[in-house]
C-alpha positions, -999 to 999 in steps of 0.1 A, spaced: 18 -526 488 6 -532 523 -29 -517 515 -34 -539 485 -43 -576 485 -24 -604 469 -42 -617 438 -33 -596 407 -41 -600 370 -22 -579 344 -40 -572 312 -14 -566 284 14 -583 303 36 -585 272 46 -548 272 81 -537 280 72 -521 313 42 -543 321 61 -576 320 88 -562 342 62 -550 367 45 -584 367 79 -601 374 87 -576 402 53 -582 419 58 -620 416 92 -616 432 75 -600 461 54 -632 465 22 -619 451 0 -642 430 3 -628 395 -14 -639 363 -15 -621 329 -28 -620 294 -20 -605 260 -28 -611 224 8 -613 214 41 -615 233 75 -612 218 111 -615 231 125 -603 254 92 -602 272 84 -638 262 116 -652 275 115 -632 307 80 -642 315 87 -679 308 117 -678 331 96 -662 358 68 -688 353 43 -660 343 39 -667 305 2 -672 299 -8 -708 291 -29 -695 262 -22 -663 242 -53 -641 236 -80 -625 256 -104 -646 276 -131 -631 299 -133 -663 318 -99 -656 333 -114 -627 353 -130 -640 385 -143 -624 416 -114 -636 438 -90 -613 419 -81 -584 442 -72 -560 415 -64 -556 378 -35 -537 363 -43 -527 327 -17 -516 301 -21 -491 273 -20 -519 247 -55 -531 258 -85 -514 242 -115 -501 261 -136 -530 247 -111 -557 259 -133 -586 270 -112 -591 302 -115 -555 311 -152 -555 304 -156 -586 327 -136 -569 354 -159 -539 352 -190 -561 354 -176 -578 385 -168 -544 401 -132 -553 405 -106 -527 414 -89 -517 381 -57 -497 381 -36 -483 352 2 -488 354 10 -452 364 -19 -452 389 -5 -483 405 31 -468 406 17 -436 421 0 -457 449 32 -476 455 52 -443 456 27 -424 478 50 -423 509 83 -421 490 104 -391 478 96 -390 441 121 -381 414 105 -379 379 123 -374 346 101 -360 318 107 -346 283 104 -355 247 139 -370 245 165 -383 269 141 -395 296 154 -431 297 191 -421 296 187 -394 323 168 -418 345 194 -444 340 222 -420 349 205 -412 382 199 -449 389 236 -457 381 249 -430 405 225 -440 433 235 -476 429 272 -469 429 267 -449 461 247 -477 477 216 -457 481 183 -476 487 158 -467 460 130 -480 438 127 -472 401 106 -474 370 125 -469 337 116 -476 300 146 -498 291 170 -525 303 198 -509 323 232 -525 328 235 -536 364 197 -538 370 179 -571 365 145 -555 358 133 -521 347 109 -519 377 118 -522 414 93 -518 442 102 -522 478 102 -504 511 129 -480 499 122 -443 508 131 -430 473 118 -438 438 131 -426 404 105 -427 377 108 -421 340 78 -399 334 62 -407 300 38 -382 284 20 -410 265 -16 -419 276 -23 -437 309 -47 -465 298 -77 -471 275 -99 -459 304 -78 -428 312 -66 -406 283 -43 -384 303 -5 -385 302 11 -411 325 33 -385 342 3 -366 356 0 -393 382 33 -390 400 33 -356 417 71 -352 419 91 -337 447 119 -330 422 119 -335 385 136 -328 352 121 -317 318 148 -324 292 130 -306 264 98 -304 244 98 -315 207 66 -326 191 58 -363 192 30 -388 195 8 -371 168 -17 -400 172 -27 -388 207 -17 -351 206 -31 -339 172 -17 -304 176 15 -289 189 -5 -269 214 -21 -300 228 13 -316 232 27 -285 250 -4 -284 272 3 -318 287 38 -306 299 22 -275 313 -2 -298 332 28 -319 344 44 -288 358 13 -279 377 12 -314 394 43 -304 415 34 -300 451 44 -271 473 81 -268 482 91 -289 452 113 -281 422 120 -289 386 150 -284 364 147 -277 327 170 -273 297 178 -236 292 180 -240 254 143 -249 250 123 -217 244 90 -236 249 101 -246 284 114 -211 290 79 -198 284 62 -224 306 87 -218 334 82 -181 334 44 -186 336 43 -209 367 46 -205 404 64 -238 408 101 -234 418 123 -241 388 159 -238 376 174 -240 341 205 -260 332 227 -256 302 254 -275 283 286 -280 303 320 -274 287 334 -307 274 357 -323 249 347 -356 232 366 -380 210 367 -418 205 385 -423 238 356 -407 258 346 -373 271 365 -349 293 344 -327 315 358 -301 339 336 -292 369 347 -271 398 382 -272 386 383 -310 386 385 -329 353 365 -361 349 367 -387 321 333 -401 311 322 -429 288 292 -410 273 294 -390 241 273 -362 226 262 -327 236 227 -340 245 241 -366 268 262 -341 286 230 -320 291 213 -351 305 242 -357 328 241 -321 341 203 -324 349 210 -357 367 237 -341 388 214 -312 398 187 -337 409 212 -358 428 224 -326 446 188 -321 458 190 -354 476 223 -348 493 249 -361 467 279 -339 462 293 -328 429 324 -349 434 305 -380 445 282 -377 415 308 -374 388 331 -401 402 301 -424 403 289 -414 368 323 -419 352 317 -454 340 281 -450 330 279 -463 294 242 -458 285 208 -474 287 198 -503 265 195 -492 228 202 -456 238 235 -446 222 246 -482 226 280 -490 211 277 -525 195 310 -528 176 343 -510 175 378 -515 160 408 -493 155 392 -475 125 355 -473 131 325 -477 154 289 -490 152 261 -476 174 225 -482 176 199 -460 192 162 -460 199 159 -426 182 126 -421 164 116 -385 167 131 -356 147 149 -341 177 164 -375 187 177 -381 152 193 -347 151 210 -351 185 222 -386 179 235 -381 144 254 -350 155 268 -367 185 284 -396 165 297 -373 138 314 -349 163 329 -377 183 344 -400 157 366 -393 127 357 -406 93 326 -411 72 293 -417 89 264 -439 75 232 -431 94 202 -454 90 167 -446 103 137 -469 102 102 -454 100 84 -475 126 64 -454 151 29 -441 144 42 -405 142 71 -414 118 46 -432 95 21 -402 95 21 -381 64 15 -348 82 42 -354 108 70 -364 83 80 -329 72 93 -323 108 122 -346 99 136 -322 74 175 -321 77 174 -342 108 202 -364 95 223 -337 79 256 -344 98 258 -379 83 279 -384 51 252 -407 39 217 -408 54 193 -437 47 157 -439 55 143 -475 56 107 -486 57 86 -515 45 50 -514 32 42 -542 57 45 -519 87 19 -495 72 -4 -525 67 1 -537 102 -7 -503 117 -36 -499 93 -22 -467 79 -19 -454 42 14 -463 26 37 -433 19 56 -431 -13 94 -432 -14 94 -399 -32 74 -382 -5 96 -395 23 127 -383 4 111 -349 -1 104 -346 36 138 -357 49 160 -339 23 192 -355 11 186 -391 20 186 -425 3 153 -444 5 154 -482 9 124 -504 12 140 -539 8 158 -554 38 183 -573 16 192 -540 -1 197 -525 33 219 -553 45 241 -550 14 245 -513 17 254 -513 54 278 -542 49 295 -524 20 299 -492 39 312 -510 70 338 -530 50 349 -497 35 356 -483 70 326 -461 76 312 -455 111 276 -468 113 246 -455 132 214 -475 133 183 -457 146 150 -475 152 124 -485 177 119 -516 155 141 -543 139 146 -531 104 121 -558 93 144 -584 107 174 -574 85 207 -592 94 233 -565 101 266 -581 112 300 -567 119 323 -597 116 
């Protein structure tokens, strides 16, 4: 950050990435302040520990003074945010999060992982391998990763690994975040419709990935999943060098996954077809930066996943409990199938409607049969989440019609009782949500 001065104010500091960025900058001895209208754990606890928790929660234009060298604004802020408006009045330098990362990464070799699903896990796989091999690198990832204190690291390292999100850049820039990064090598894991609130049509969603491909510089390359017909079409229509990857041959059971590569068998901690595809993509990217096949798979052997991505939270001799951040139809399908194919016995799969897309009437039919592998599939939602997001409440009957053969639960005590009953009976349990199931207490004692 040599070309940027030292006084920084972060608008919307409570976000998952934003608070990690603020802490990372503070650790580099920059003077950092921040603001938000609400901050929840773990961001609250992390900011308090770092001495960065705002003294007063809420927006206050008086915080913005002429001696601030630049503002970093998160997507949670709105265009009429009073602090943002004051910064504009004062003519301060205002950067979005991805714009700032792009500036930091300008002189680095840039690896970007994009796609509708598997971004965080694939990014974490690359990070895990690089760390095990003692490579010097920076990173930006959308979740907590075991072995890494923060989800953002910025230093003088020559390499950076970035999770490339297709969501919008900022309230002032309605382009996708990943359009800023101009990768040297990248991955596109697949394209499955998501974020209906900012991409109102399938075509507009595909167009942003097409634009991402075209941001690749000369003599760069991207890898894409061969089973995705949309990616096949985009890749045949571009001059950017690209290479498809497919599902490697593997065998999975509760003891792990056996994968044979180049005549050598490796035992891995990860499970599921989609995770083996993610691993193959990560291997190809690492090969581009000089890591051999043998080095990669030996280093990847003990990778166990990113936070809340296919995370095993309980296990005994008879059953297992997983939680996953899955919220889009493609993620539900892949995650439910992975647990069912890996573990013997009944599977109870529970999904919470929580994201804007999953609460949108016109998007919900895309979830049809997305939880079919489960022996019992439950969809949970509360009317309160619709009210909080200022969206019309969907009826239980309509939700059931869209999903297919599912049980609809709208009361957290009823959910607690059902999950407990099935767990005691010996079922495997899969919990899928980007939320908290309205604070339901789900225990495995």
